[in-house]
C-alpha positions in Angstrom: -4.1 52.6 -38.9 -6.6 49.9 -38.5 -7.2 47.4 -41.3 -10.5 45.9 -41.9 -10.0 42.2 -42.8 -12.7 40.5 -44.7 -13.7 37.3 -43.2 -13.7 34.3 -45.8 -16.8 32.3 -45.4 -17.8 29.0 -46.7 -21.2 27.7 -47.3 -22.7 25.2 -44.9 -22.4 22.6 -47.6 -18.7 23.3 -48.2 -18.0 23.3 -44.5 -19.6 19.8 -44.1 -17.8 18.7 -47.0 -14.3 19.9 -45.7 -15.0 18.5 -42.1 -16.1 15.2 -43.4 -13.0 15.0 -45.6 -10.7 16.2 -42.8 -12.2 13.8 -40.3 -11.4 10.9 -42.6 -8.1 12.2 -44.0 -6.2 13.2 -40.7 -6.7 9.8 -38.9 -5.7 7.9 -42.1 -2.5 9.8 -42.7 -1.6 9.4 -39.0 -2.5 5.7 -38.9 -0.6 5.0 -42.2 2.6 6.5 -40.8 2.5 5.8 -37.1 0.3 2.7 -36.6 2.9 0.1 -37.8 5.6 1.8 -35.8 3.4 1.9 -32.6 2.2 -1.7 -33.2 5.7 -3.0 -33.4 6.9 -0.9 -30.5 4.1 -2.1 -28.4 4.7 -5.8 -29.2 8.4 -5.4 -28.7 8.0 -3.7 -25.3 5.5 -6.1 -24.2 7.8 -9.0 -25.4 10.7 -7.5 -23.6 8.9 -7.0 -20.4 7.8 -10.7 -20.5 11.2 -11.8 -21.3 12.9 -10.0 -18.5 10.4 -11.2 -16.1 10.8 -14.8 -17.3 14.6 -14.7 -17.3 14.7 -13.3 -13.7 12.3 -16.2 -12.6 14.6 -18.7 -14.3 17.8 -17.3 -12.9 16.2 -17.2 -9.4 15.0 -20.9 -9.8 18.5 -21.7 -10.8 20.1 -19.9 -7.8 17.5 -21.6 -5.5 18.6 -25.1 -6.8 22.3 -24.2 -6.1 21.5 -23.0 -2.8 19.4 -26.1 -2.0 22.2 -28.2 -3.0 24.7 -26.3 -0.8 22.4 -26.6 2.1 21.9 -30.5 1.5 25.6 -30.9 1.7 26.0 -28.8 4.7 23.1 -30.7 6.5 24.7 -34.0 5.6 28.1 -33.1 6.8 26.9 -30.9 9.9 27.4 -33.5 12.8 30.5 -35.2 11.3 29.0 -38.5 11.2 29.1 -38.7 7.5 33.0 -38.4 7.6 33.3 -41.2 10.2 31.0 -43.6 8.4 33.3 -43.5 5.3 36.1 -44.8 7.7 34.0 -47.4 9.4 31.1 -48.5 7.3 31.5 -52.4 7.6 28.3 -52.8 9.8 24.9 -53.0 8.5 23.6 -50.5 11.1 26.3 -47.8 10.0 25.2 -48.3 6.3 21.6 -47.9 7.1 22.2 -44.9 9.2 24.2 -43.4 6.4 21.6 -44.1 3.8 18.8 -42.6 6.1 20.8 -39.5 6.6 21.4 -39.3 2.9 17.9 -39.6 2.0 16.7 -37.0 4.6 19.2 -34.5 3.4 18.2 -34.6 -0.3 14.5 -34.1 0.4 14.7 -30.5 -1.0 16.5 -31.5 -4.1 14.9 -34.8 -4.9 14.2 -35.0 -8.5 16.7 -32.1 -9.4 20.0 -33.9 -8.6 21.4 -37.3 -7.6 23.6 -37.4 -4.5 26.5 -39.8 -4.0 29.2 -40.2 -1.4 32.8 -41.1 -2.4 35.6 -42.0 -0.1 39.0 -40.3 -0.2 40.2 -42.6 -2.9 37.4 -41.8 -5.2 35.3 -45.0 -4.7 31.7 -44.7 -4.7 30.1 -45.8 -1.3 26.6 -44.5 -1.2 24.3 -43.0 -3.7 20.5 -41.9 -4.2 20.7 -42.8 -7.9 18.8 -46.0 -8.9 20.6 -46.5 -12.2 24.1 -48.2 -12.2 27.1 -45.9 -12.4 30.9 -45.9 -12.4 32.1 -46.9 -9.1 35.4 -44.6 -9.2 36.2 -41.0 -9.9 39.8 -39.8 -10.4 41.2 -38.1 -7.4 44.2 -36.2 -8.9 42.4 -34.2 -11.8 38.8 -33.3 -12.5 36.0 -32.6 -10.0 37.6 -34.2 -6.8 40.7 -32.3 -7.2 38.9 -29.1 -7.5 36.8 -30.0 -4.6 39.9 -30.8 -2.6 41.3 -27.3 -3.3 38.3 -25.3 -2.5 36.3 -24.7 0.5 32.5 -25.3 0.3 30.7 -26.4 -2.8 32.5 -26.8 -6.1 30.5 -26.9 -9.4 32.2 -28.7 -12.3 31.2 -28.9 -16.0 31.6 -32.4 -17.2 33.3 -33.3 -20.5 31.1 -35.8 -22.5 34.0 -36.8 -24.5 35.9 -38.4 -21.6 35.5 -42.1 -21.0 35.4 -41.6 -17.3 32.4 -39.3 -17.6 28.8 -40.5 -17.8 27.5 -38.8 -20.9 24.0 -38.2 -19.4 25.5 -36.0 -16.6 25.9 -32.4 -17.6 27.3 -30.8 -14.5 28.5 -32.2 -11.1 29.0 -30.5 -7.7 31.4 -31.7 -5.1 31.7 -31.0 -1.4 34.8 -32.2 0.6 34.1 -34.3 3.9 36.5 -33.8 6.6 36.5 -35.4 10.2 36.8 -33.1 13.3 40.7 -33.4 13.0 40.7 -31.8 9.6 41.5 -35.2 7.7 39.7 -35.5 4.3 37.7 -38.7 4.4 35.5 -38.4 1.2 33.3 -36.3 -0.9 29.7 -35.6 -1.5 29.0 -35.3 -5.3 25.9 -34.1 -6.8 25.2 -35.1 -10.4 22.8 -33.0 -12.7 21.5 -34.7 -15.8 19.4 -33.1 -18.6 16.2 -34.6 -17.0 17.1 -32.7 -13.6 17.3 -29.3 -15.4 14.4 -30.0 -17.4 12.4 -30.6 -14.1 13.9 -27.4 -12.5 12.9 -25.2 -15.4 9.6 -26.8 -16.3 6.8 -24.3 -16.7 9.1 -21.3 -16.9 9.4 -21.2 -20.8 7.4 -22.1 -23.7 8.2 -24.6 -26.4 9.7 -22.1 -28.8 12.1 -20.6 -26.2 15.4 -21.9 -25.3 17.3 -21.8 -22.0 21.2 -22.0 -22.1 23.3 -22.4 -19.0 27.1 -21.4 -19.3 29.7 -21.9 -16.4 32.0 -19.2 -15.5 34.3 -19.9 -18.3 31.4 -19.3 -20.7 31.1 -23.0 -21.6 27.7 -24.6 -22.3 26.4 -26.7 -19.4 22.8 -27.2 -20.5 20.6 -26.2 -23.4 16.8 -26.9 -23.2 16.6 -27.6 -26.9 18.5 -30.9 -27.5 18.3 -30.4 -31.4 20.6 -27.3 -31.1 24.0 -28.2 -32.4 27.3 -27.1 -30.8 27.7 -24.5 -33.7 24.4 -23.1 -33.0 25.2 -22.7 -29.4 28.5 -21.3 -30.0 27.0 -18.6 -32.4 24.6 -17.6 -29.6 27.4 -17.3 -27.1 29.6 -15.3 -29.5 26.7 -12.9 -30.2 26.0 -12.3 -26.5 29.7 -12.0 -25.6 30.5 -9.2 -28.2 32.2 -6.1 -26.6 29.4 -3.8 -27.6 26.8 -6.3 -26.5 24.5 -5.7 -23.5 22.5 -8.0 -21.4 19.9 -7.9 -24.3 20.8 -8.7 -27.8 19.2 -9.9 -31.0 16.4 -7.5 -32.5 15.8 -9.6 -35.5 14.0 -13.1 -35.7 15.3 -14.0 -32.2 15.8 -12.2 -28.9 18.5 -13.2 -26.4 18.7 -12.2 -22.7 21.5 -12.9 -20.5 21.9 -12.8 -16.5 25.0 -13.9 -14.6 24.4 -15.6 -11.3 26.4 -13.3 -9.0 27.8 -15.8 -6.5 28.9 -18.7 -8.6 29.4 -17.1 -11.9 26.9 -19.0 -14.0 25.4 -17.4 -17.0 21.6 -18.0 -17.6 20.6 -17.2 -21.3 17.0 -17.0 -22.6 16.5 -17.2 -26.4 13.0 -15.9 -27.5 11.3 -15.7 -30.9 10.8 -12.1 -32.0 7.1 -11.1 -31.7 6.9 -10.0 -35.2 9.4 -10.4 -38.1 10.8 -7.6 -40.4 9.3 -9.0 -43.6 5.9 -9.0 -41.8 6.2 -5.5 -40.6 6.9 -4.5 -44.2 4.1 -6.3 -45.6 1.7 -4.9 -42.9 2.8 -1.3 -43.7 2.3 -2.0 -47.5 -1.3 -3.2 -46.9 -2.0 -0.4 -44.4 -0.8 2.3 -47.0 -2.9 0.7 -49.8 -5.9 0.6 -47.8 -5.3 4.3 -46.7 -5.2 5.5 -50.3 -8.3 3.5 -51.2 -10.2 5.0 -48.1 -9.1 8.4 -49.1 -10.6 8.2 -52.5 -13.7 6.9 -51.1 -14.0 9.6 -48.5 -14.0 12.1 -51.2 -16.9 10.8 -52.9 -18.8 10.0 -49.8 -18.1 13.4 -48.2 -19.6 15.1 -51.3 -22.7 13.1 -51.0 -23.1 13.3 -47.4 -22.7 17.2 -47.5 -25.4 17.3 -50.2 -27.6 14.9 -48.3 -27.4 16.8 -45.0 -27.7 20.4 -46.0 -31.2 20.0 -47.9 -33.3 18.7 -44.9 -31.4 20.9 -42.4 -32.2 24.0 -44.6 -35.9 23.1 -44.3 -35.6 22.6 -40.6 -33.9 25.9 -40.2 -36.9 27.7 -41.8 -39.4 25.8 -39.9 -37.6 26.5 -36.4 -37.7 30.2 -37.3 -41.5 30.0 -37.8 -41.9 28.2 -34.4 -39.7 30.9 -32.8 -42.3 33.5 -34.1 -45.1 31.5 -32.3 -46.4 29.5 -35.2 -47.0 26.0 -33.5 -49.0 24.7 -36.6 -45.9 24.4 -38.7 -45.0 20.9 -40.1 -42.0 19.8 -42.2 -42.5 17.1 -44.9 -40.5 14.0 -44.4 -38.7 13.0 -47.5 -36.1 10.3 -46.2 -36.2 7.4 -43.6 -32.5 7.9 -42.1 -31.4 9.9 -39.2 -32.3 13.4 -40.8 -35.7 12.0 -41.6 -36.3 10.8 -38.0 -34.9 14.2 -36.8 -37.6 16.0 -39.0 -40.3 13.6 -37.5 -39.0 14.3 -34.0 -39.2 18.1 -34.7 -42.8 17.7 -36.0 -43.7 15.8 -33.0 -42.0 18.3 -30.6 -44.0 21.0 -32.2 -47.3 19.0 -31.6 -46.1 18.2 -28.1 -45.3 21.7 -27.4 -48.6 22.9 -28.5 -50.6 20.2 -26.6 -48.3 21.0 -23.4 -49.2 24.6 -23.5 -52.8 23.8 -23.9 -52.8 21.2 -21.1 -50.9 23.6 -19.0 -53.6 26.4 -19.3 -56.3 23.9 -18.6 -54.4 22.6 -15.5 -54.0 26.0 -14.2 -57.6 26.5 -14.5 -58.4 23.2 -12.7 -55.9 24.1 -9.9 -57.5 27.4 -9.2 -61.1 25.8 -8.9 -59.6 23.0 -6.7 -57.9 25.5 -4.5 -61.0 27.7 -4.3 -63.1 24.5 -3.1 -60.4 23.6 -0.7 -60.4 26.9 1.0 -64.3 26.8 1.2 -64.3 23.3 2.8 -61.5 23.7 5.2 -62.6 22.8 8.9 -61.4 24.9 11.8 -60.2 22.4 14.6 -61.2 25.0 17.2 -64.8 24.4 16.2 -64.4 20.7 17.4 -62.6 21.8 20.5 -65.3 24.3 21.5 -68.1 21.6 20.7 -66.5 19.1 23.0 -65.9 21.7 25.6 -69.7 22.7 25.4 -70.5 18.9 25.8 -68.3 18.6 28.8 -69.7 21.6 30.6 -73.3 20.6 29.6 -72.6 17.2 31.3 -71.3 18.7 34.3 -74.4 21.1 34.7 -76.6 18.1 34.2 -74.6 16.1 36.5 -73.7 13.4 33.9 -69.9 12.9 34.9 -69.2 10.0 32.5 -70.1 12.3 29.4 -67.9 15.1 30.8 -65.0 12.6 31.3 -65.4 11.4 27.7 -65.6 14.8 26.1 -62.6 16.1 28.1 -60.4 13.1 27.1 -61.6 12.8 23.6 -60.5 16.5 23.2 -57.1 15.6 24.6 -56.8 12.7 22.1 -58.1 14.8 19.2 -55.6 17.7 19.9 -52.7 15.2 20.0 -53.8 13.4 16.8 -54.3 16.4 14.6 -51.0 18.0 15.9 -48.3 19.0 13.2 -45.5 17.4 15.3 -44.9 13.8 14.0 -42.7 13.1 17.1 -43.4 13.5 20.8 -41.8 12.5 24.2 -42.7 9.2 25.6 -44.0 11.2 28.6 -46.7 12.9 26.3 -47.6 9.6 24.7 -48.4 8.1 28.1 -50.6 11.2 28.9 -52.5 10.4 25.7 -52.7 6.7 26.7 -54.1 7.9 30.0 -56.9 9.9 28.5 -57.8 6.9 26.3 -57.8 4.6 29.3 -60.2 6.9 31.2 -62.6 6.8 28.1 -62.4 2.8 28.0 -62.9 2.5 31.6 -66.3 4.2 31.3 -67.1 1.6 28.8 -65.5 -1.3 30.6 -66.3 -0.3 34.2 -64.3 -2.4 36.7 -63.1 -5.0 34.2 -59.4 -4.2 34.0 -56.5 -2.6 35.9 -54.1 -0.3 34.0 -50.5 0.7 35.2 -47.2 1.8 33.7 -43.6 0.8 34.6 -41.4 3.4 32.8 -38.0 4.5 34.2 -37.9 8.3 34.6 -34.7 8.5 32.4 -36.7 7.0 29.4 -39.8 9.4 29.5 -37.6 11.9 27.7 -37.2 9.5 24.7 -38.8 10.9 21.5 -41.2 8.5 19.8 -43.8 8.8 17.0 -47.0 10.2 18.2 -49.9 7.9 18.6 -47.9 4.8 18.3 -48.9 3.1 21.5 -52.6 3.7 21.4 -53.4 0.9 18.8 -51.5 -1.5 20.9 -53.5 -0.6 24.1 -56.7 -0.7 22.2 -55.8 -4.0 20.7 -55.2 -5.4 24.2 -58.5 -4.1 25.8 -60.7 -4.9 22.8 -59.2 -8.4 21.9 -57.0 -9.3 24.7 -59.5 -8.8 27.5 -62.4 -10.0 25.5 -64.7 -12.0 28.1 -62.4 -11.2 31.1 -64.1 -9.9 34.3 -60.9 -8.7 35.9 -58.2 -8.0 33.4 -54.6 -6.4 33.7 -52.9 -4.3 31.3 -49.3 -2.9 31.7 -46.9 -0.7 29.8 -43.3 -1.1 30.7 -40.1 0.0 28.9 -36.3 -0.8 28.9 -33.3 0.4 26.9 -30.2 -1.7 26.0 -27.5 -1.1 23.4 -29.2 2.1 22.1 -32.5 0.1 21.5 -35.7 1.4 23.1 -38.2 -1.4 23.8 -41.7 -0.5 24.9 -44.1 -3.4 25.7 -47.9 -3.6 26.1 -48.9 -6.7 28.1 -52.1 -8.2 29.0 -53.3 -11.3 30.9 -56.3 -12.0 28.6 -57.1 -14.9 26.5 -54.0 -14.8 24.2 -53.6 -14.4 20.5 -54.3 -16.8 17.6 -51.3 -18.2 15.7 -52.4 -16.7 12.5 -52.5 -13.2 14.1 -49.2 -13.8 16.0 -47.6 -14.8 12.5 -48.9 -11.7 10.8 -47.4 -9.4 13.5 -44.1 -11.0 13.4 -43.9 -11.1 9.7 -41.2 -8.8 8.2 -43.5 -7.3 5.6 -47.2 -7.9 6.8 -50.0 -7.3 4.3 -52.7 -4.9 5.2 -55.4 -6.6 7.2 -59.1 -5.6 7.9 -59.8 -4.9 11.3 -56.2 -4.2 12.2 -55.4 -1.2 10.3 -54.1 0.7 13.3 -51.5 -2.1 14.1 -50.5 -2.2 10.2 -49.9 1.6 10.5 -47.7 1.3 13.5 -45.6 -1.4 11.8 -45.2 0.8 8.7 -44.4 3.9 10.7 -41.5 2.3 12.4 -40.1 0.8 9.4 -40.5 4.1 7.4 -38.9 6.3 10.2 -36.2 3.9 11.4 -35.6 1.0 8.9 -36.3 -2.6 8.4 -34.4 -3.7 11.6 -37.1 -2.1 13.7 -40.9 -2.9 14.2 -43.2 -5.0 16.3 -42.6 -8.2 18.0 -45.6 -10.2 19.5 -45.4 -13.1 22.1 -48.6 -14.9 23.2 -49.7 -18.0 25.2 -52.5 -18.9 27.6 -51.5 -16.6 30.2 -51.7 -13.5 28.0 -50.1 -11.4 25.1 -47.0 -9.0 25.0 -46.5 -6.8 22.1 -43.2 -4.9 21.9 -42.1 -2.1 19.6 -38.3 -1.7 19.0 -36.9 1.7 17.9 -33.8 3.7 18.6 -33.4 5.3 22.1 -33.3 9.0 21.1 -34.1 12.3 22.9 -34.2 14.2 19.4 -36.7 13.7 16.7 -35.1 12.0 13.5 -34.7 14.0 10.3 -37.5 13.0 8.1 
């Protein structure tokens, strides 16, 4: 059994009211609940990403420092000369050579560590440190004993409370020197001060951050903040080394990240300030919630006023549109406001006026078009009438034995037929036939005053060019180039290179003036009286083929050569 459900319908005013209310209420509720959480998560995620990248760069920087130190010691002891120099260093030359080798080896770590060489008894023999230092290190305990027991580089955290230790040195590295027979002759010792570590990590952390270096026993070696006490540093280490801790800890006011140097066991710890504190988050949530409630109350009032303001002019427009739909184009709605709805009403009134005017203008234009078309049909000229007239002139001249007029009529008919042809492009061979007809006409006018010939390779005669493109060039050569010449010479020749077809018209006349030469070689010449044909040739070439093609003219006292450049193609371009 089918049940008929009656659709619940609201008025347009109520729909506008509820839509405005929902459009305001939904974003406010979502923003008040989610915005603070999203904002804090975004800040924490961005801060975590930056911190991870930062501690990775710091750890890599520290690892590179240790690698450079080891490479320095290896380079210093590679040839065994350092071990021998500790045995025999009485001569000035040996001491100079040792210092030279020492300074060359520490180039990579200069400013990051001080390098010293001690003999097997722990006495200082050579050093790069410019400050005075203790001249002896203990051999049976501490750094040198660890170096004698291990192969390669040994790193040692110094004890600042021992009298033998320089309090400014935070960490030392030692490398045992042995001669080729395996006998230990001394040690290479690297001293790392706070200034050295500051130079290594400079630029990799901000003033509010803190870098902490621990040895493999989790004892502090270096802290970038001298104001941190031992208790504070111990608290940070305890927080990070908890069993449930991870490489990242401290979600409160500070964030701690820790990476362990894999080969030597050092810990690199980065302490960063949290991007936003918990009290600040709670305060922001309270402010957002209060503003949301206030905005909700305002949206109720504004939605009611907006719905009432919109529905009245919309109702008037609805009635006016219905009248326009019925064909009444004289309707006009009274504008009562100056807001968007008022401008909408004005636009409607103007649209109705424009529509009425457009219909009237369209009817009038259709009448004018019909009259123009009729006059065009009445004034069209049949080209066959001109051909028949020229043919009548030609045969009449032959009958009356006037061959010059017959030649003129016949060749003029050829030129006329080519010029009014509907084909914009022809083969070069056809263009030369047209030029031949034009030359015959001019030879009647300038009988015996010039010689004409062509030098066109057969393979280029099939190239397609715009029709009537050479006639203005030949005309210019005859009328202007050979002016005053009794025996002139005109030649058309063509060549093709790299896909470019060059067709030149040359004469041995009086040459071309510099002003005219500059005009023809200009990239965009202006229209010039008396040279409309040349101007049209330039514009046609640029229109069909682009700005890189056109005319180039050369002239001197021996004559003038005008060359057109266009693509060498055997098919007409798509225009």
